[in-house]
Phi, psi and omega in degrees: 000136178232137175264150174289160179302319181299317179293318178301316181295321177296320178295318181288329175296324177296327177294312178299317179299324178292316180296316185276357178283174180099184186276348183214173177297153175291175180213159172248128176255128175264128186235154175275184183297334178270006177074016173290138179282117179270324184202141175244125181247125181279133181269154173276170175246126356288149184281325183226153174249144178276123178232109187066239176245021178242161176251137178237137179308133185295325181202151174306144185230132181242155177203168182264137182283127180267324180228129180287152178157189180259124180278124179239329188233141174241142173233151176239130178240158175278181183294347177260003179088008179280134180294130178250315181224138181234159172062040174282143179283143183229139176181188178244124179264136176210173183293337180286339181231062184290345182287344179276139178228079185285144177282329175239121181252123181256164172283338176202131180275342178268111187260135180246137181306134177082355178259159182270144173235146181236133169275113182285317176205156175214140182227135173244114183265144174289126185280000000 
């Protein structure tokens, strides 16, 4: 089954509307392998821009690390704390590891308590 580009774009717009819905801006939670929340980063509104049939983070987003560790999983919640997207891949992309295609790209995957981490880019692809 294949969707037309117009239908894909409408479906992805519904995803952005879900993230940006609620009483406050949505957020991205960075989690370790055991799913502990290491850092919560607040998104701006709109949180993502539609490019083709994919969503791209509107702007780099920074936050303070609450629990130190290695970020492996990303989740996105709406402004009311409702889960919108789960199990996003998280990592640092560089020329030495071009085979990785992370959905959330950080400036550093190793997070230290009290230090800032930045999401350089995030992509949500139409499946």
